[in-house]
C-alpha positions as CSV (number, residue, x, y, z in Angstrom):
1,M,68.4,135.8,158.1
2,T,69.2,132.2,159.2
3,I,68.9,129.7,156.4
4,V,68.0,126.0,157.2
5,E,68.5,123.4,154.6
6,L,67.1,119.8,154.8
7,D,66.4,117.0,152.5
8,E,62.9,115.7,151.8
9,Y,61.4,113.2,154.3
10,R,64.1,114.4,156.9
11,T,63.6,116.0,160.3
12,V,65.9,118.6,161.8
13,R,65.8,120.6,165.0
14,V,66.9,124.2,165.0
15,A,67.9,126.4,168.0
16,G,68.3,130.2,168.6
17,L,65.2,131.3,166.3
18,R,62.8,134.0,167.6
19,P,59.6,133.4,165.8
20,S,57.2,136.4,165.1
21,P,53.6,135.9,165.6
22,A,53.2,135.6,161.9
23,D,55.6,132.7,162.0
24,R,53.7,130.9,164.6
25,D,50.5,131.4,162.7
26,L,52.1,130.1,159.6
27,A,53.3,127.0,161.4
28,V,49.7,126.0,162.3
29,S,48.3,127.0,159.0
30,P,46.3,124.0,157.5
31,E,47.5,124.6,154.0
32,L,51.2,124.6,155.2
33,R,50.7,121.5,157.6
34,K,49.6,119.4,154.5
35,R,53.0,120.0,153.0
36,L,55.6,120.8,155.9
37,E,55.3,120.4,159.6
38,L,56.8,123.1,161.6
39,R,56.7,122.6,165.5
40,W,57.8,125.4,168.0
41,L,59.0,123.3,170.9
42,A,58.8,124.2,174.7
43,D,62.6,125.0,174.9
44,G,62.3,127.3,171.9
45,D,63.7,125.1,169.3
46,L,62.0,124.8,165.8
47,E,61.3,121.1,164.7
48,I,61.0,120.9,160.9
49,T,59.8,117.6,159.3
50,A,59.6,117.6,155.5
51,G,57.7,115.2,153.4
52,S,57.5,114.8,149.6
53,H,57.3,118.7,149.0
54,V,60.4,120.7,148.1
55,G,60.9,124.3,147.8
56,V,61.0,127.2,150.1
57,V,59.3,128.5,153.1
58,S,60.1,132.0,154.1
59,L,59.7,132.9,158.0
60,D,60.6,136.1,159.5
61,C,63.2,134.4,161.5
62,A,64.5,132.0,159.0
63,S,64.2,130.7,155.4
64,I,63.6,127.0,155.1
65,H,64.9,125.2,152.0
66,I,63.7,121.6,151.4
67,R,65.8,120.0,148.9
68,P,65.2,117.0,146.6
69,K,67.5,114.0,147.2
70,L,65.9,110.9,145.8
71,V,65.5,112.2,142.3
72,G,68.6,114.4,142.4
73,R,69.0,118.0,143.0
74,E,67.0,121.1,141.6
75,L,68.0,120.8,138.0
76,A,66.9,117.1,138.1
77,V,63.4,118.2,139.3
78,L,63.1,120.9,136.6
79,R,64.1,118.2,134.0
80,M,61.3,115.8,135.4
81,L,58.9,118.7,135.3
82,D,59.9,119.7,131.8
83,Y,59.4,116.1,130.4
84,A,56.2,115.5,132.3
85,S,54.7,118.7,130.8
86,G,55.5,117.7,127.3
87,L,57.0,121.2,126.7
88,S,60.5,122.3,125.8
89,A,60.6,124.7,128.6
90,L,64.3,124.2,129.5
91,R,65.7,125.8,126.4
92,H,68.0,128.1,128.5
93,L,69.2,125.3,130.8
94,D,72.7,126.3,130.0
95,T,72.1,129.7,131.6
96,V,71.2,127.8,134.8
97,R,74.4,125.6,134.7
98,D,76.6,128.5,134.3
99,L,75.7,130.0,137.7
100,P,78.6,130.0,140.0
101,G,78.7,127.9,143.2
102,A,75.8,125.8,144.3
103,G,73.5,128.1,142.5
104,P,70.0,129.4,143.7
105,H,67.5,127.0,145.1
106,L,64.3,125.8,143.2
107,R,62.2,128.8,143.6
108,D,65.1,131.1,142.4
109,L,65.7,128.8,139.5
110,V,62.1,129.2,138.4
111,C,62.4,133.0,138.7
112,L,65.6,132.8,136.5
113,L,63.9,130.7,133.7
114,L,60.9,133.0,134.0
115,T,63.2,136.0,133.5
116,V,65.2,134.5,130.7
117,E,61.9,133.7,128.8
118,C,60.6,137.1,129.4
119,E,63.8,138.8,128.0
120,A,63.4,136.7,124.9
121,L,59.9,138.0,124.5
122,L,61.2,141.6,124.9
123,R,63.8,141.2,122.3
124,H,61.2,139.7,119.9
125,G,58.7,142.4,120.7
126,L,55.6,142.1,122.9
127,R,52.5,140.9,121.4
128,R,49.6,143.6,120.9
129,D,46.0,143.0,120.3
130,Y,42.8,145.0,120.3
131,V,41.4,145.8,123.6
132,R,38.0,147.1,124.1
133,R,37.8,150.2,126.3
134,E,35.1,152.5,127.4
135,E,36.0,156.1,128.4
136,S,34.3,159.5,128.6
137,L,36.1,161.6,125.7
138,P,35.8,165.2,124.4
139,A,35.2,163.8,120.9
140,V,33.4,160.7,119.5
141,R,35.8,157.6,119.2
142,G,34.5,154.3,118.2
143,R,30.8,154.0,119.3
144,L,28.9,156.6,121.1
145,L,27.0,154.8,124.2
146,H,23.7,156.6,124.0
147,D,22.1,155.1,127.0
148,R,25.2,156.0,129.2
149,Q,25.4,159.3,127.9
150,L,21.6,159.9,128.8
151,L,22.1,158.5,132.3
152,R,25.4,160.1,133.2
153,R,25.7,163.2,131.2
154,F,22.1,164.3,130.1
155,G,22.2,167.6,128.3
156,Q,26.1,167.7,128.6
157,L,28.1,167.8,125.4
158,D,31.7,168.5,126.7
159,R,32.3,164.9,127.4
160,L,31.0,162.0,125.5
161,E,30.6,158.2,126.6
162,C,32.4,156.1,124.1
163,R,33.2,152.5,123.4
164,F,36.4,151.8,121.2
165,E,39.1,149.3,120.6
166,E,42.8,150.1,120.9
167,F,45.7,148.2,119.6
168,D,47.7,147.7,122.9
169,A,50.1,145.6,124.5
170,N,48.2,145.6,127.8
171,I,46.7,142.2,127.3
172,L,46.5,139.0,129.4
173,D,49.5,137.3,127.6
174,N,51.7,140.2,128.9
175,Q,50.0,141.1,132.2
176,L,50.6,137.5,133.4
177,C,54.3,137.9,132.6
178,T,54.3,141.2,134.2
179,T,52.7,140.2,137.5
180,A,55.1,137.2,137.8
181,L,58.2,139.2,137.0
182,D,57.1,141.8,139.6
183,L,56.7,139.2,142.1
184,A,60.3,137.6,141.2
185,A,62.0,141.0,141.4
186,R,60.6,141.5,145.0
187,T,61.2,138.2,146.5
188,T,64.0,136.3,144.7
189,A,66.7,135.6,147.1
190,D,69.7,135.3,144.6
191,E,70.9,138.8,144.0
192,K,72.0,138.4,140.4
193,V,68.6,136.8,139.7
194,R,66.8,139.4,141.5
195,A,68.7,142.3,139.6
196,R,68.1,140.7,136.3
197,A,64.3,140.1,137.2
198,R,64.1,143.7,138.1
199,R,65.4,144.9,134.8
200,A,62.9,142.8,132.9
201,S,59.9,143.8,135.1
202,T,60.7,147.5,134.5
203,E,60.8,147.1,130.6
204,F,57.6,144.9,130.7
205,S,55.7,147.3,133.1
206,S,56.7,150.2,130.8
207,L,54.7,148.5,128.0
208,C,52.1,146.6,129.9
209,P,51.6,148.4,133.5
210,A,51.2,145.9,136.3
211,V,47.6,145.1,137.3
212,A,46.0,142.6,139.5
213,V,45.8,139.4,137.5
214,D,43.8,136.4,138.7
215,H,46.4,133.7,137.9
216,R,43.9,130.9,138.4
217,L,41.4,132.3,135.9
218,A,44.2,133.0,133.6
219,A,45.2,129.4,133.6
220,Q,41.7,128.5,132.7
221,V,41.3,130.9,129.9
222,L,44.6,131.1,128.1
223,T,44.7,129.5,124.6
224,Y,47.6,129.3,122.4
225,H,47.8,130.0,118.6
226,R,50.2,131.1,116.1
227,H,50.2,134.6,117.5
228,N,51.0,133.8,121.2
229,E,52.5,130.3,120.9
230,H,56.1,131.9,121.8
231,Y,54.6,132.8,125.2
232,R,53.7,129.4,126.3
233,Q,57.2,128.8,128.2
234,A,56.9,132.1,130.0
235,H,53.6,131.4,131.0
236,C,54.5,128.1,132.5
237,W,57.2,129.3,134.7
238,A,54.8,132.5,135.6
239,L,52.1,130.1,136.5
240,L,54.4,128.1,138.4
241,L,55.7,130.9,140.3
242,L,52.3,132.5,141.0
243,G,50.9,129.2,142.4
244,H,48.6,127.5,139.9
245,G,48.2,125.7,136.7
246,G,51.8,126.1,135.3
247,F,52.3,122.6,134.6
248,A,48.9,121.0,134.9
249,D,48.8,121.2,138.7
250,L,52.0,119.2,139.3
251,Y,52.8,121.3,142.4
252,A,51.0,123.0,145.3
253,T,51.9,126.5,146.8
254,S,50.0,128.8,149.2
255,G,49.7,131.6,146.6
256,P,51.6,134.5,145.3
257,S,52.7,136.1,148.6
258,G,56.3,134.9,148.0
259,Q,56.2,133.3,151.5
260,T,55.8,129.8,150.3
261,F,56.9,127.8,147.3
262,L,56.4,124.1,147.6
263,L,56.5,121.7,144.7
264,D,54.7,118.3,145.2
265,L,57.1,115.6,144.0
266,N,54.3,112.9,144.6
267,S,52.2,114.6,141.8
268,L,55.2,115.3,139.7
269,F,56.4,111.7,139.8
270,E,53.1,110.5,138.9
271,A,52.9,112.6,135.9
272,F,56.5,111.8,135.0
273,V,55.8,108.0,135.2
274,T,52.6,108.5,133.2
275,R,54.6,110.2,130.4
276,L,57.3,107.3,130.4
277,L,54.5,104.7,130.1
278,E,52.9,106.6,127.2
279,E,56.1,106.5,125.3
280,A,57.0,103.0,126.3
281,F,53.7,101.5,125.1
282,H,53.5,103.7,122.0
283,G,52.6,101.8,119.1
284,T,51.9,98.6,121.0
285,G,48.1,98.7,121.1
286,I,48.2,99.3,124.8
287,A,46.5,102.4,125.9
288,V,47.7,104.2,128.9
289,R,45.0,106.2,130.8
290,A,45.7,108.5,133.7
291,Q,43.5,108.5,136.7
292,P,40.5,106.4,135.3
293,E,37.6,106.2,137.6
294,L,36.2,102.8,138.5
295,K,32.8,104.0,139.4
296,E,30.8,100.7,139.8
297,S,33.6,98.8,141.6
298,I,32.3,99.3,145.2
299,G,28.7,99.3,145.6
300,Y,25.6,98.0,147.5
301,R,24.1,94.7,146.4
302,D,21.0,96.4,145.0
303,G,23.2,98.4,142.5
304,R,23.7,101.7,144.3
305,R,27.1,103.1,144.2
306,Y,29.1,103.1,147.6
307,T,32.2,104.9,146.3
308,T,34.5,105.2,143.5
309,I,38.1,104.1,143.3
310,T,40.7,105.6,141.0
311,P,44.0,103.9,140.1
312,D,46.8,106.3,139.1
313,I,47.3,104.7,135.7
314,Q,45.4,102.0,133.9
315,L,46.8,100.0,131.1
316,T,44.3,98.6,128.5
317,R,44.4,96.5,125.4
318,G,41.1,95.6,123.5
319,H,37.6,96.6,124.3
320,G,34.7,95.5,126.2
321,Q,34.3,93.2,129.3
322,T,37.1,90.8,128.3
323,A,39.6,93.5,127.5
324,W,43.2,93.1,129.1
325,R,43.6,95.7,131.8
326,R,46.2,96.5,134.5
327,S,46.3,99.3,137.1
328,V,49.6,100.8,137.9
329,D,49.9,102.7,141.3
330,V,52.7,105.2,141.4
331,K,54.5,105.9,144.8
332,Y,56.9,108.4,145.4
333,K,58.1,106.7,148.7
334,L,61.2,105.2,150.0
335,Y,60.6,101.4,149.2
336,T,63.9,100.5,147.9
337,D,65.3,99.2,151.2
338,R,62.0,98.5,153.1
339,K,58.8,96.6,152.5
340,I,55.8,98.2,150.9
341,K,53.1,99.4,153.3
342,P,50.2,97.0,153.6
343,A,47.7,99.8,152.9
344,D,49.4,100.3,149.4
345,L,49.3,96.6,148.9
346,Y,45.6,96.3,149.8
347,Q,44.9,99.2,147.5
348,S,46.6,97.5,144.4
349,F,45.0,94.0,145.3
350,A,41.6,95.9,145.2
351,Y,42.4,97.3,141.7
352,A,43.6,94.1,140.5
353,T,40.4,92.4,141.5
354,A,38.2,95.2,140.2
355,L,39.8,95.1,136.8
356,S,39.6,91.2,136.2
357,H,36.7,89.5,134.6
358,V,34.7,86.2,135.2
359,G,36.1,83.2,133.2
360,S,39.6,84.6,132.9
361,T,42.4,82.1,133.4
362,E,44.8,84.9,134.2
363,T,45.5,85.8,137.8
364,P,44.3,89.3,138.7
365,T,47.4,91.4,138.4
366,A,48.4,95.0,139.4
367,H,51.6,97.0,139.4
368,I,53.3,99.4,141.9
369,L,56.0,101.6,140.4
370,Y,58.0,103.5,143.1
371,A,60.9,105.8,142.8
372,S,64.4,104.6,143.5
373,D,68.0,105.9,143.3
374,R,69.3,102.6,141.7
375,D,68.4,99.8,139.6
376,T,65.9,97.2,141.1
377,T,64.5,94.0,140.0
378,P,60.7,93.4,140.2
379,E,59.3,91.9,143.2
380,E,56.0,89.8,143.4
381,V,53.6,89.8,146.1
382,I,50.8,87.4,146.1
383,L,47.4,87.4,147.9
384,R,46.5,83.7,148.7
385,R,43.3,82.2,149.5
386,Y,42.6,80.0,152.5
387,D,43.4,76.8,150.3
388,G,46.9,78.2,149.4
389,S,45.8,79.1,145.6
390,T,46.6,82.6,144.4
391,A,43.8,85.1,144.4
392,A,45.8,88.1,143.0
393,Q,49.3,89.3,142.6
394,I,51.2,92.6,142.4
395,T,54.3,93.2,140.5
396,A,56.4,96.0,142.4
397,L,59.2,97.8,140.6
398,G,61.7,100.5,141.7
399,L,62.5,103.0,138.7
400,N,66.0,104.4,138.7
401,V,65.0,107.9,138.6
402,P,68.5,109.7,138.5
403,S,69.4,107.4,135.7
404,L,66.0,107.9,133.8
405,I,66.4,111.7,134.3
406,A,70.0,111.5,132.8
407,A,68.8,109.5,129.9
408,L,66.1,112.0,128.8
409,G,66.7,113.3,125.3
410,T,69.3,110.5,124.6
411,P,69.1,107.0,122.8
412,K,69.5,105.5,126.4
413,L,65.8,106.5,127.0
414,V,64.7,104.1,124.3
415,L,66.6,101.2,126.3
416,A,65.0,102.3,129.5
417,L,61.6,102.5,128.1
418,T,61.8,98.9,126.7
419,G,62.8,97.6,130.0
420,I,59.9,99.3,131.7
421,R,57.5,98.0,129.1
422,T,59.1,94.4,129.6
423,A,58.9,94.6,133.3
424,V,55.3,95.8,133.5
425,T,53.9,93.3,130.9
426,S,55.9,90.2,132.0
427,G,57.5,90.9,135.3
428,E,61.1,90.6,133.8
429,A,64.0,92.7,135.2
430,V,64.5,96.1,133.9
431,P,68.0,96.5,132.5
432,G,70.2,99.2,134.0
433,I,71.0,102.2,131.9
434,T,74.7,102.4,131.4
435,H,76.5,105.7,131.5
């Protein structure tokens, strides 16, 4: 199969492919077109345009790998994801680093980490719990279901309708892992990872037979306690692979078919920055709120609401109408070497104005934090009134994402967080992180 590799936000043209009808249907799928643009041209070439989603799309005629570039490579994305989730899900990162050559792509890395976590569960021994079952048995076990016995077996005593509880490993904690391992064993591209996933899948299936698990429902109902806390990391990778809820919806996929695995770096970067700001402002009296709704900001003169606007992040100090408030808009866009788009400026000016209050002597201010591959200094953009006075201002700052990722878990992160806090509150330059 032809393998096509391209970086995010890039366009390539590939010749010599013979698309199947399924490939053409996938190319025009609304779900895929939100994430990746595939165009079969008149001359037979395939034009691929990538955006902020990275991962794998498998066609019958080719496998398309969209690789991250701005934040680093696949391991950097996993480190971002691990930090943003607040979990220590990369406990086995050395296992990934020891892989020969360039190593597997992002989806195969997730399959490997899932397999490693499930292997640890098998060594520990799979959790068992009481499961309610209802069966027709030759002798009473548990409770006899009188109504069902009368309706189904009136006058028959050779089989009895019973309800009982059985101590079994076939529970949701294990079912989710079995389902994900089965998918990994069937669809992983890397041979070594696939063989390892197949072995783990066989062992899991012998104790917990594979069943159809609704992973979306599982993500909603799973709760963790002292008996299953050690399953949390395995479930994160399983839900990420299956397509829903693994890390608080930081990604988007088309489902567990194995055909598409695309992770949304827009959402991931927003969650990453939110976590950075929470740590940067910890203990300062400034609260960091993610996705706060400004319900009354845009409405009719008679008080009726017109629409709701929602900044990515809101910084708040104090309470009531006169509290200090700043919006922070997070952009995973290539703004290091070009101007910020007017639409993004208009949006932040609206946030700044909506969060200001009458009588304040401070200029309404908002912030834009965007991803960068190097250190930057803040830039101020001003909205002027007709008389030349300042109506609102925006401080735009590029975050050196590769340096921040390299600093995670080290004392250098403290310096980086201090610089971010200073830049956001006073507009001073963010010091670089030395290595």
